[in-house]
N, C-alpha and C positions, 0 to 999 in steps of 0.2 A: 109068726117065729119072733121068737126073741131076739133083738139087736145088742150084742155085745162089743163094748168098745174096750180096747187094750191099749194101755199106755206104756210102752217099754223104756226103760231108764238105765242107762249106763251100759259099758262094752262088758260087765262083768258076767251079767245074767244072761247075755248073747253067748261071750266066750263058753262059758260053762255048759251050754245047751238047755239049760232052763226055759228059756224064752221061747225055743221051739217045742218043747213037750207043751209047755201051757196052751200055746198054738194047737197044737197037734191034738189036745185033749178036748178043746173047747170047739174044734172047728165042727162037731156034729151036733152041736147044741143050739146054734143058731146064725146069725148073718152077723160075722166078725167083722169088724174093723179095726186095723190093729196100726198105731202111731209113735214111731218114737220123739219120746221127749226126754229134751235135751239135744246137746249135738254130738259129744265125745263117742257116740256108741255109732257112728254112722259107717265108721270102718271096719268095726266089728258086725254090722249087719250085712256088711257086702262081702267080708269074708266067709261067712257064714252062707251067703247064696241066698238070704231073707228079704232081699229087697223088695221083692214082688209079691211080701208077705205082710213089709212093715214097710209104712212110708216115711220115708228119709226126703223128701222133698221141699221141707220147710224146716227152719230154725226155731221150732215153739219152746218154750219152758215147759215143764212137766204140767205146771197148773193152766197155761195157755192151752194146750192140748185136751185135758180133762174138762173145760168149759166147751172147746168146742164141739168135743163127742158127747156132751150133755147134751145139746139139742136135737140129737135125731138116735140115740141111744136110749137103752132100757136099764142097762148098769154097765158099769166100767171097773176095768181091774187096774192096778196100778202096779207093772212088775219091776220088781228091785233085786238085785243081790246087792248088800251091803256088807262093811267090815264085821257087822256082827247085829243081834236084834236090835239092839240101844241103837245102835246109827241108823237103822231099816226106820225103827220105831220115829226118830227124830226128824229123818229127811220125810216121812210122810206127814208129820206133824207140821212141817215147812211148807209142805205142798197145800196139804190142806187148810192151812192158817191163812192162804194167798190167794182163797176161791172166794168167788161170789156164794151168795145161796145156791147148794146144788139139792134140786129134788130128787134125784136118783141114788141107788145105792154105789155107794162106791168103796171096793175092798181092795187092799194093798195085800200083794202076794210075796212074802219075804222070803228068798233063799240062803242059806248060811250052812250051819251043820244040818238043819231039818226045814221044812216048809211051813212057814207062819201065816197066818190070814189075819189082817187086822180089819174089822168093819169101820171104816169112818163115817159112813152115813148107811142107813138102810139096812138094819141086822137082820131082819126077817126075810127076806127074800130066800125063793125056794131053792134058790141055784145053789146057794151057799153051803148046803148039805152035801150036795154033787162035789164040790170044789175039795171040802173036808175029806170025803173018801177016797175021790182019786186022785188024789195029791198026796195022801195020807198026812196031812196038815193038821196042825193044834190052832184053836183060835186064839189070839191075844188082844184084849179092848185095850184100847188107847188110853195112855194115862191121863191123870188131870193136866188142863192145859196148861201146856209150857213149851214154847218155842226157841227156849234158851237164850233170851235177847231180855234184856232191862234197858228202861231210857229213864232219864233223868233230865230233862230240859233240853239243850243241843249235843246231850251225850248218850252215844249208844254203845253198850256193852255187849257182845254176843258170843257163845261160845261156838267152839270149833268142835263138833261132834264127830267122836273117834279118832282124834288126832293121837298119834305117838310120836315118842320121841325122835328125833332126826328127821322128821316128814317133813315138806315143805308145803307152806299152807298158801293158797290161790284165793283171789277176791276176784270175779269175774275173767278168771284166766291167766291174771297177772301174779305172780309170784310176789309176797309180801312178806316172807320171812319164814322161819324155820322153827317149829316144835321142839320144846326141851323136855317138855315133861307130859303127862297124859292130861291135863288139866291146862287146855288154851281158850284164851281168851281175846277178840279183837276188839279195840277199843278205838272210837271216832267220836269227833267234835266237830259239829258244825260240818259234816260232810268229809272231813278230813281225816285219815287214820291215823291215830298217835301213839297208839301203843300194840305191842303182842304179847299181852301178859301169860307167862309160862313159856314164852318163845323168844326169839331173836328177831328184831322186825329188819325187815331189808331197805333202805330209805329208797335207794333208786327206783325199786319196784313200786313203793308208793307214789313216787313221783309220775309213773306213769299212769296211775290210775287216776288223779286228780280227783273231783268230789264223787262223791258215789252216797248212796243208800242204802246202809249197811245192813237195814231190815231186811231189805229186797233182793242184795246182792247175792251171786253165786260164789257159796265158799265152800272150798273143799281141800282137804289134807292129803296128801300120799300121791303115788303115780296114778297117771292117769289111766293106764291098760298094762295089765301085768301080763298078759297071756302073750307067747312069743308064736304066732300064726303066721303063714304065707299069704302076703295079701293078694287078691283077687283085683285083676283091672277091669273096669267097665268102658263098656264102649261110648264115646262122646262126641258131640260134633263141635270141631272147632271153629271158631271166629277169626277175624283178623286181630285180634285185641290182646295188649299185653295187661296185667294184672300188678297191683302194689297189693302186698298183704304186709302190714307192719303194724305188730303186735296184738293181731283180732285173728287168731290162729282158729279160733274157733267158727268163724265165718269163710272160712276156706270155699266149702260147698259154693255158696252164694256166689262169692266174690270171683271164681275161677270157673265156674261150671262149665264155661265154654270160650275159656281163653287158650290161647295156644302156647303162653308161658306166665311163668310167675315169679317176680322178683318179692324176697322175703327178708324182713329186717329183725333180727333178734335171735340168740340161738336157740330158747325152747320153741319160738315162735317159728323158726324152722325147721326145726324136730318133729313139733304136732302139724302142721302145712304140709312138711315134704311126705309124712305117712298119708296123709288124706290125700295130696295131689299122686300120689302112688296109685292109687285106687284110679284117679281119673287119667293118667297117663300122662300126667301134664309136668313137662321138666321144669326148673328152677333154679333162681339165681339167689341163694343165699346171702345173707352178710352176716356175720357173725363176729363177737370179740373176745370167747372163751367164758361168759359169764352164764354157760349154761348151768340150771339148776336141778337138774335131773328128776321133774317131773313127770319124765317119759321112758319107758323102756321099750326096748325092743323095735326102735323106730324103722322106718324105710326110707331111703331116699331115692327119687325119681329117676330112672335112667337116663343120662343124656344132661343131668342136671350139673352146676357147679357151684361149689361153697366158696366165698370169700371171706377169709379171716382176716379181720382190721385190728390194729392195736386196741388193746382194754379199754373197754369204756366209751369205744368211738364208733358202734355200729350205728346209736339213734341219729349220730351226727352225720354219718355217710346217707342214711336212710331218709334223713331231712334234704339233702342234696340232692338224691336220685329223686324222689318226690318232686322237686321245685324244678329241678333242670331238664329230667326226662318225662315224667310224668303230667308235668306243667302244673303242679298242686292238685292232681284228679290221682283217683283211684284205679283208673285202665286208661290207658292211650290205645289207640290204631296205630299199628306197626308197618302198614301200606306194606312196602317193598324190602323192610327191613326184615331180617333172620334172627336167629339166636345168637350167634354169635356178635353181630352189629350192636345189640342189646347188650351182651355182655360185656363187648370193647366199652361202652359208654359208663356201663355201672362201674366198671374199673380205670376210667377216666377220672369220675366222680369222686373216688376214693383216695386215688393220687398216693401219695406218699404214707397215708395209714396202711395200707395193705400188708399183710405179713405173710400170706400165703394163699395159694389156689388151687383146689384139688377138684379134678371132674370124677363125674361118676358114671 
């Protein structure tokens, strides 16, 4: 029996129902193993009730997921729904460019106006014609090698595929600026982002990133998820721990999977982490300062949560104080006999006169 590995990427292809469609089609073709590639599709997998079909237990990049599956599969499908066929091709090229040598067929199934199949490796496999017929798809061959990256010495210039005017641009989950045109390039020198050509750079975001490798960094533009769907809440076992999520929203599942509560720092981080924490049924204490960039749509706040708004530009300062004074410089603490209200009181105390508003949910 043929072993088929499936890498599902991003919330769009899950929310549209296309991921489920692909899994249903191939379920009778062989032994199927499906894993989420990337992190932002987790909420979509849960909302669609697919967590038993798609493995969301680990935080793996699409390329890492492909390499893991390649050791025990005969063929791999990369399933995605980008803004356009062009952005889908660019995404596939970036993923394929990060792979070590792959010796089994790798096909990307790209959805948008019509299904498209892109053979990245192994064009002659017999199952390809079945996909074409069943999905009513056409085949597009990868363009000449181009990943949108130019390197000159210590300077790297990277194209932001599919960027549209007014969309925010993120690098590794941090907003680094806003697109002002259809042609946007990020420029870094010696690991520091110095320019957003075709856009407006956000200095505060750059400060949060510090040194990065722009070649391998995760670059996005536009909102993370646009579908407005009622969240499903999973059962989870709580430990006696509180966790701190400080500008690392995409790691929420790993950080908070067994927590009783989470303290979250940053406006967009609070929006993204809160949406994920809703699916885990974990309340949060969010620390925001009104610097939300709008990379999230239709997010949810876990019941029982509290959002503390502080003076503009001060959420990072409060976050550092909370980390040192409450979390002892660590990402999680055992709360023993303390409850949500006691932790909340401690956070408010650390914020002190910087507090502008406290909202309960």
